[in-house]
N, C-alpha and C positions, 0 to 999 in steps of 0.2 A: 228229525237225527235221519230222514232216508231223503236222497237229492230225487232216485226216482223207482219210488215205490209202486214193486206191485199192483196193476189192478185185478182186486183178489174176493171173491165173495165168499163167508164163509156158511157153508149149505146145509140148515139140519136137516137128519136122515128120518122117517119115520121109524116107529119101533118092528112092523116087520122090517126092512130091511137089517134095522141090528142084529135082530132077532134068526134072518138065514146068514149072516157074518159069524154070528155066532155059532152054525151050525158048519159053519165052514163050506159050505153051499152059495160062491158068487153071482153065479148066472139065476138064481130065485133072487140075493139078494138084488142083482141088476134091471130085474123083472119090476121092483116095484119102487125102485129107484128113483128121485128127480133125474138125473145123470146117469150117464155108465163111470162105475168105479172099475178101477184097475186095480192087476192084481199088487198093489201095494196094501191093497183094502183088505186081503184075505193072507197074504203070506204073514208066516210070521206072528198076526195082530188077529187070531182066536180068540187067547188071552183075553185082551183089552174088551170083545165085542161081546165072549161070554159075560164079563167081571157088567161090561155095558146092560147089559141084557135083562142079568140078576134086579142088578142097580132099578132098572126100571116097572120090572115087577113087583119090587117092594116100593120105591117112589115115582110113579108115572108121570109126577110134576118136573122131576128130573130133567126130563126131555127137554129141556130149551136152554138148562147148561152144559150137557157133555157133549162130546165128541164129535164132531160136526166133517163135511167135507169141504175142504179147497179149492174152488172151481174161478178157472183163467176163465174169464168170458172170451179175452184175445185168441188160445187155442184150443177153446170151447172144450175143456174138458177137464176131470179132478187133477188135479196135482198133490195130492196130498190129506189127511184131516188136523186136526187142532180142533179145541177147546178145553173146558174147564175140566175136572172132574167130578163137578158139580157144583151144588150153590153152595156158598160163602157157609161156613160153619160158624159154633155160637160166638166162635174171635172175629167174626167178617172175615176168614181168609179163605181166596179161592186158591187150588192149584191150575196153572194150566199145562196142557200137553200139547204137541205137534210134531207132526211128524213128514217129512216131502218123498214122495216118490224119488226112487234115484234117478229116474231120466232125468228129476227137474232139480236137482242137488243144483245150490250152489248159484242162483238165478234169482233168490234176494224173495223165492216163496214162505219160509219160514221167519225171515223177519216183516216179513206184509202180515202175516198171519200173528205175528207174536203183538205187531200196532192195533190188530186188532182187537184182542182178546185186550187187551191192556186198556184200549176208548170201553171195550163195555164193558168193567172194572171198575174206570173212573167215573161212568155215568152211571152205576150202580151203588147208593147211597148205604147200601147193609152193609158193601164191599170197603174194607180199611186195607186189606196187605196179601197181595200178587204175592203167589210162591212158585217154582219152578223150582224140579229134583232132578239133577242132571250125572250120570254120572261119569264119574273122573277123568275118562277116556275119555270122554266125550269133547273136545278142545272148541270144537265149531259153538256149539249149543254154550258153551260158560260164556266164552268171549260174546258170543249173540245176549246174552241176557244181561250179561256184564254192559253192555254199552248204553242200557237200556235203566242202569243204577240198580240191579239188583246185586245184593251182597252176599256172601256166604252168611249159613247160620246155622252150621250144623251141618251133622249127616245124617242117614239111615239107613238103614235094609230093607231091599225089599224081594221080596222073595221071588218076583219075577225077573228084577234087573239090575239084581246085586246091591252093591253099596251106590248110593246118591249123595251127590253134596248139597243143601238144602238153602236156594237163593229166595231171599224176599226183599220185596218193595213195596213202603206203602201206596198205597191205590191211587193213581192222580198223579205219580211224584215221577213217572219218567219217559 
Protein backbone atom coordinates (compact mmCIF):
# COMPACT_ATOMS: atom_id res chain seq x y z
CA UNK A 1 0.00 0.00 0.00
CA UNK A 2 2.87 2.41 0.68
CA UNK A 3 6.12 2.89 -1.18
CA UNK A 4 8.08 4.77 1.49
CA UNK A 5 6.48 3.65 4.72
CA UNK A 6 7.96 5.32 7.79
CA UNK A 7 10.08 3.06 9.96
CA UNK A 8 8.34 3.19 13.34
CA UNK A 9 8.04 1.18 16.52
CA UNK A 10 4.95 1.05 18.72
CA UNK A 11 6.34 1.22 22.27
CA UNK A 12 4.18 -0.05 25.14
CA UNK A 13 3.93 2.45 27.97
CA UNK A 14 4.28 1.19 31.56
CA UNK A 15 1.27 1.48 33.84
CA UNK A 16 2.96 4.20 35.92
CA UNK A 17 3.38 6.34 32.78
CA UNK A 18 -0.29 5.96 31.90
CA UNK A 19 -1.31 6.80 35.48
CA UNK A 20 0.90 9.92 35.46
CA UNK A 21 -0.55 11.04 32.12
CA UNK A 22 -4.05 10.42 33.54
CA UNK A 23 -3.15 12.75 36.41
CA UNK A 24 -1.91 15.38 33.94
CA UNK A 25 1.69 15.05 35.08
CA UNK A 26 3.88 14.85 31.95
CA UNK A 27 7.16 15.34 33.88
CA UNK A 28 6.35 12.34 36.12
CA UNK A 29 5.33 10.31 33.06
CA UNK A 30 8.65 11.12 31.42
CA UNK A 31 10.58 9.97 34.51
CA UNK A 32 9.13 6.45 34.04
CA UNK A 33 8.71 6.37 30.25
CA UNK A 34 11.06 4.30 28.08
CA UNK A 35 11.32 7.33 25.76
CA UNK A 36 10.65 11.06 26.01
CA UNK A 37 6.99 11.93 25.59
CA UNK A 38 6.06 15.26 24.07
CA UNK A 39 3.31 17.70 24.99
CA UNK A 40 1.15 15.86 22.45
CA UNK A 41 0.79 13.07 25.01
CA UNK A 42 -0.73 15.41 27.57
CA UNK A 43 -2.36 18.28 25.71
CA UNK A 44 -6.10 17.50 25.48
CA UNK A 45 -5.37 13.80 26.02
CA UNK A 46 -6.07 13.52 29.74
CA UNK A 47 -9.55 11.94 29.20
CA UNK A 48 -7.93 9.21 27.08
CA UNK A 49 -5.30 8.47 29.73
CA UNK A 50 -7.89 8.50 32.53
CA UNK A 51 -9.92 5.95 30.59
CA UNK A 52 -6.86 3.76 29.93
CA UNK A 53 -5.70 4.04 33.57
CA UNK A 54 -9.13 2.92 34.81
CA UNK A 55 -9.16 0.15 32.20
CA UNK A 56 -5.83 -1.17 33.49
CA UNK A 57 -7.01 -1.07 37.10
CA UNK A 58 -9.91 -3.34 36.10
CA UNK A 59 -8.07 -5.46 33.53
CA UNK A 60 -4.26 -5.31 33.84
CA UNK A 61 -3.93 -7.74 30.91
CA UNK A 62 -5.26 -5.06 28.55
CA UNK A 63 -1.85 -3.36 28.74
CA UNK A 64 -0.56 -5.32 25.75
CA UNK A 65 -3.43 -4.03 23.61
CA UNK A 66 -3.89 -0.36 24.45
CA UNK A 67 -2.33 2.93 23.43
CA UNK A 68 1.41 2.96 22.72
CA UNK A 69 3.90 5.60 21.70
CA UNK A 70 4.72 5.86 18.00
CA UNK A 71 8.52 6.04 18.02
CA UNK A 72 10.63 7.01 15.02
CA UNK A 73 14.17 5.73 15.56
CA UNK A 74 15.51 8.02 12.81
CA UNK A 75 14.43 11.17 14.64
CA UNK A 76 14.87 9.53 18.04
CA UNK A 77 11.54 10.59 19.52
CA UNK A 78 7.90 9.85 20.04
CA UNK A 79 5.85 11.33 17.21
CA UNK A 80 2.38 10.26 18.33
CA UNK A 81 0.32 7.52 19.89
CA UNK A 82 -1.51 4.49 18.52
CA UNK A 83 -3.03 1.26 19.67
CA UNK A 84 -6.18 -0.73 20.13
CA UNK A 85 -8.89 0.34 22.54
CA UNK A 86 -8.61 -3.06 24.20
CA UNK A 87 -8.51 -6.78 23.44
CA UNK A 88 -10.91 -8.29 20.91
CA UNK A 89 -14.52 -8.38 22.05
CA UNK A 90 -16.69 -11.52 21.98
CA UNK A 91 -17.33 -11.00 18.25
CA UNK A 92 -13.58 -10.74 17.50
CA UNK A 93 -13.61 -6.97 16.92
CA UNK A 94 -10.85 -4.55 17.92
CA UNK A 95 -10.92 -0.80 17.49
CA UNK A 96 -7.84 1.14 16.43
CA UNK A 97 -6.94 4.64 17.46
CA UNK A 98 -4.03 6.89 16.53
CA UNK A 99 -2.96 10.50 16.85
CA UNK A 100 0.16 12.14 15.45
CA UNK A 101 1.85 15.13 17.06
CA UNK A 102 1.02 18.21 14.93
CA UNK A 103 4.75 18.80 14.35
CA UNK A 104 4.94 15.42 12.57
CA UNK A 105 1.65 15.28 10.68
CA UNK A 106 1.43 14.70 6.92
CA UNK A 107 4.69 12.72 7.00
CA UNK A 108 3.31 9.19 6.90
CA UNK A 109 3.25 8.37 10.61
CA UNK A 110 -0.51 7.73 10.83
CA UNK A 111 -0.25 5.42 7.81
CA UNK A 112 2.69 3.53 9.34
CA UNK A 113 0.89 3.20 12.68
CA UNK A 114 -2.31 2.00 11.00
CA UNK A 115 -0.34 -0.57 8.96
CA UNK A 116 1.38 -1.81 12.13
CA UNK A 117 -1.96 -2.19 13.92
CA UNK A 118 -3.56 -3.95 10.94
CA UNK A 119 -0.60 -6.33 10.73
CA UNK A 120 -0.89 -7.10 14.46
CA UNK A 121 -4.63 -7.75 14.03
CA UNK A 122 -3.97 -10.07 11.07
CA UNK A 123 -1.53 -12.13 13.18
CA UNK A 124 -4.04 -12.61 16.02
CA UNK A 125 -6.46 -15.48 15.22
CA UNK A 126 -9.11 -14.21 17.64
CA UNK A 127 -9.51 -10.95 15.68
CA UNK A 128 -12.02 -11.02 12.85
CA UNK A 129 -12.85 -7.32 12.43
CA UNK A 130 -10.89 -4.09 12.80
CA UNK A 131 -12.88 -0.93 13.51
CA UNK A 132 -12.00 2.76 13.33
CA UNK A 133 -14.38 5.49 14.45
CA UNK A 134 -13.73 8.89 12.91
CA UNK A 135 -15.34 12.30 13.09
CA UNK A 136 -17.16 13.25 9.87
CA UNK A 137 -14.97 16.40 9.84
CA UNK A 138 -11.71 14.42 9.80
CA UNK A 139 -11.42 13.84 6.06
CA UNK A 140 -7.70 12.98 6.29
CA UNK A 141 -8.28 10.01 8.61
CA UNK A 142 -11.37 8.94 6.69
CA UNK A 143 -9.40 8.84 3.43
CA UNK A 144 -6.58 6.95 5.12
CA UNK A 145 -8.74 4.11 6.45
CA UNK A 146 -10.67 3.89 3.19
CA UNK A 147 -7.35 3.23 1.40
CA UNK A 148 -7.03 0.11 3.56
CA UNK A 149 -10.45 -1.26 2.70
CA UNK A 150 -12.38 0.08 5.66
CA UNK A 151 -16.04 0.65 4.80
CA UNK A 152 -18.52 2.89 6.59
CA UNK A 153 -20.80 0.75 8.73
CA UNK A 154 -22.94 3.25 10.64
CA UNK A 155 -22.56 6.10 13.09
CA UNK A 156 -22.24 6.48 16.84
CA UNK A 157 -22.19 9.24 19.42
CA UNK A 158 -19.08 9.43 21.58
CA UNK A 159 -19.32 11.55 24.75
CA UNK A 160 -15.75 12.81 24.26
CA UNK A 161 -15.57 13.14 20.47
CA UNK A 162 -19.19 13.68 19.36
CA UNK A 163 -20.55 12.11 16.19
CA UNK A 164 -18.32 9.44 14.67
CA UNK A 165 -18.58 7.35 11.52
CA UNK A 166 -17.91 3.66 12.17
CA UNK A 167 -15.54 2.08 9.65
CA UNK A 168 -14.73 -1.64 9.60
CA UNK A 169 -12.57 -4.05 7.65
CA UNK A 170 -12.16 -7.80 8.07
CA UNK A 171 -8.84 -8.56 9.79
CA UNK A 172 -6.21 -9.59 7.27
CA UNK A 173 -8.08 -8.01 4.32
CA UNK A 174 -6.29 -4.67 4.23
